[in-house]
C-alpha positions as CSV (number, residue, x, y, z in Angstrom):
1,M,90.2,91.9,95.4
2,R,93.7,90.2,95.3
3,T,94.0,86.5,95.3
4,V,95.8,84.8,98.2
5,T,97.5,81.5,97.2
6,F,99.1,79.1,99.7
7,G,102.0,77.3,98.0
8,A,104.0,74.4,99.4
9,A,105.7,71.1,98.8
10,S,104.6,68.2,100.9
11,S,105.3,64.5,101.5
12,L,102.6,62.1,100.7
13,D,101.7,61.9,104.4
14,G,101.2,65.7,104.6
15,F,104.5,67.0,106.1
16,I,106.2,70.1,104.7
17,A,109.6,69.4,106.5
18,R,111.3,66.9,108.8
19,P,111.0,67.4,112.6
20,D,114.2,69.4,112.5
21,H,112.8,71.6,109.6
22,S,115.1,70.1,107.0
23,V,113.8,69.6,103.5
24,D,116.5,67.4,102.0
25,W,113.9,65.2,100.5
26,L,112.6,67.9,98.1
27,R,113.1,67.3,94.4
28,W,113.6,70.2,92.1
29,S,112.9,69.8,88.4
30,Q,112.4,71.7,85.2
31,D,108.6,71.2,85.6
32,V,108.7,72.8,89.1
33,S,110.8,75.7,87.7
34,A,108.3,76.3,84.9
35,I,105.3,76.3,87.3
36,T,107.2,78.6,89.7
37,N,108.1,81.0,87.0
38,A,104.6,81.2,85.6
39,F,103.1,81.7,89.1
40,W,105.7,84.3,90.0
41,K,104.4,86.6,87.2
42,T,100.9,86.6,88.9
43,I,102.1,87.9,92.3
44,D,103.8,90.9,93.8
45,T,103.7,90.0,97.5
46,V,105.0,87.1,99.6
47,V,104.0,86.6,103.2
48,M,105.6,84.0,105.5
49,G,106.0,83.2,109.2
50,R,109.1,83.5,111.2
51,K,110.1,79.8,111.0
52,T,109.8,79.7,107.2
53,Y,111.8,82.9,107.0
54,E,114.6,81.5,109.3
55,V,114.8,78.3,107.3
56,A,115.0,80.2,104.0
57,R,117.6,82.6,105.5
58,R,119.8,79.7,106.7
59,S,119.7,78.4,103.1
60,G,121.1,81.7,101.8
61,G,117.7,83.3,101.0
62,G,115.0,84.7,103.1
63,G,113.7,87.4,100.8
64,Y,112.3,86.9,97.3
65,P,113.4,89.3,94.6
66,G,111.0,91.4,92.6
67,V,108.2,91.2,95.2
68,K,107.3,92.7,98.6
69,N,108.3,90.4,101.4
70,Y,106.4,90.4,104.8
71,V,107.5,88.2,107.7
72,F,105.1,87.8,110.6
73,S,106.8,87.6,114.0
74,R,106.4,88.9,117.5
75,T,110.0,88.1,118.4
76,L,112.0,89.5,115.5
77,K,112.4,93.3,115.7
78,Q,113.9,93.9,112.3
79,S,115.4,92.1,109.4
80,D,119.0,92.3,108.3
81,N,117.6,92.2,104.8
82,P,116.2,95.6,103.6
83,K,113.7,93.8,101.3
84,I,112.0,92.1,104.3
85,E,109.4,93.9,106.4
86,I,108.7,92.4,109.8
87,I,105.1,92.6,110.9
88,A,104.2,92.1,114.6
89,D,100.5,92.7,113.9
90,D,97.9,89.9,113.7
91,A,98.6,88.1,110.4
92,A,95.0,87.5,109.5
93,A,94.0,91.2,110.0
94,F,97.1,92.3,108.1
95,V,96.4,89.9,105.1
96,A,92.7,90.9,105.1
97,A,93.7,94.5,104.7
98,L,96.3,93.6,102.1
99,K,93.7,91.8,100.0
100,Q,91.7,95.0,99.7
101,T,94.6,97.0,98.2
102,N,95.5,97.2,94.6
103,G,98.1,94.8,93.2
104,K,98.8,91.3,91.9
105,G,98.3,88.1,93.9
106,I,99.7,87.3,97.3
107,C,101.6,84.1,98.0
108,V,101.6,82.5,101.4
109,M,105.0,80.8,101.4
110,G,105.7,77.5,103.1
111,G,104.7,77.6,106.8
112,G,101.7,75.6,107.9
113,E,101.0,77.6,111.0
114,L,100.5,80.8,109.1
115,A,98.5,79.0,106.4
116,S,96.3,77.5,109.1
117,D,95.6,81.0,110.7
118,L,94.7,82.4,107.3
119,F,92.5,79.4,106.4
120,N,90.6,79.8,109.7
121,A,90.1,83.5,108.9
122,G,88.7,82.6,105.4
123,L,91.5,84.5,103.6
124,I,93.1,81.8,101.4
125,D,91.7,81.5,97.8
126,E,93.9,78.9,96.2
127,V,96.2,76.1,97.3
128,G,99.1,74.9,95.0
129,L,100.9,71.8,96.2
130,N,103.8,69.8,94.9
131,V,103.3,66.3,96.5
132,H,106.5,64.3,96.6
133,P,106.7,60.5,96.4
134,V,108.0,60.0,100.0
135,V,106.4,59.1,103.3
136,L,108.3,60.9,106.1
137,G,106.5,59.3,109.0
138,S,106.8,62.5,111.1
139,G,107.6,66.1,110.7
140,I,106.1,69.6,110.4
141,P,102.4,69.1,109.4
142,M,101.0,71.1,106.5
143,F,98.0,72.5,108.3
144,P,98.5,72.0,112.1
145,G,95.8,74.4,113.3
146,V,92.9,74.3,110.8
147,R,89.8,74.2,112.9
148,K,87.1,73.7,110.2
149,Q,86.4,71.8,107.0
150,I,87.6,73.6,103.9
151,D,86.1,72.4,100.6
152,L,88.3,72.7,97.5
153,V,87.7,72.7,93.7
154,L,90.4,71.1,91.6
155,I,91.7,73.5,88.9
156,E,94.7,71.5,87.7
157,S,96.7,68.3,88.4
158,R,99.6,66.7,86.6
159,Q,102.6,64.5,87.1
160,L,106.0,66.1,87.3
161,E,109.4,64.8,86.8
162,G,110.7,62.6,89.5
163,G,107.3,61.2,90.4
164,C,105.9,64.3,92.0
165,V,102.3,65.5,91.5
166,Y,101.3,69.1,91.2
167,V,97.8,70.1,92.2
168,L,96.1,73.5,92.2
169,Y,92.8,74.0,94.1
170,R,90.5,76.9,94.5
171,V,88.8,77.2,97.9
172,K,85.1,76.6,97.3
173,G,83.3,79.9,97.5
174,A,86.4,82.0,97.0
175,E,86.1,84.8,94.5
176,E,87.4,84.0,91.0
177,P,90.7,85.6,90.4
178,A,90.9,88.6,88.0
179,A,91.8,87.6,84.5
180,T,95.1,89.6,84.3
181,P,97.4,89.1,81.3
182,E,99.7,86.9,83.5
183,R,96.8,84.7,84.7
184,R,95.5,84.3,81.1
185,A,99.0,83.3,80.0
186,R,99.3,80.8,82.9
187,G,95.9,79.4,82.0
188,K,96.9,79.0,78.4
189,N,100.0,77.2,79.3
190,I,98.1,74.9,81.6
191,A,95.5,74.1,78.8
192,E,98.3,73.4,76.3
193,R,100.0,71.0,78.7
194,N,96.8,69.2,79.4
195,T,96.0,68.5,75.7
């Protein structure tokens, strides 16, 4: 079974963007680049909600290269990007079916609403967060619709450049991810950095 990982950057008070969806407070660093590059080798699919897609598209992106991109939306009919597939079906049912197919990991990118739906359906296996040293006071919450307690097991934590903290959790009870060559390399890199 494929591993589904929710990845996001958040403020210390749990927001993933300002109320207007801006993320001007995010800090990019070589540490973040290294974590992203290592993680990218373990996935072949990205799923995101319409709002995350539209923010990414306004920033000049929208689709991630080298992976299959799915955007969940009942209002968008088609994307102007041929690398994006718009899915009008129920996100939880679609991701549940996707998990059963062959392939690498699946990344849930950015949006808290989609992540909440997938958490409620028991479909997220891992959570990777880059917690920034800023209190926004208001904004788009990370998990606005989670309706139950979700227990996590800490896999990794470390300080990043600029005062950020990276944490990786496995959802308690989630199946251990398969030991692919990419995951073994990622684990080896983590172990070397922690010694």
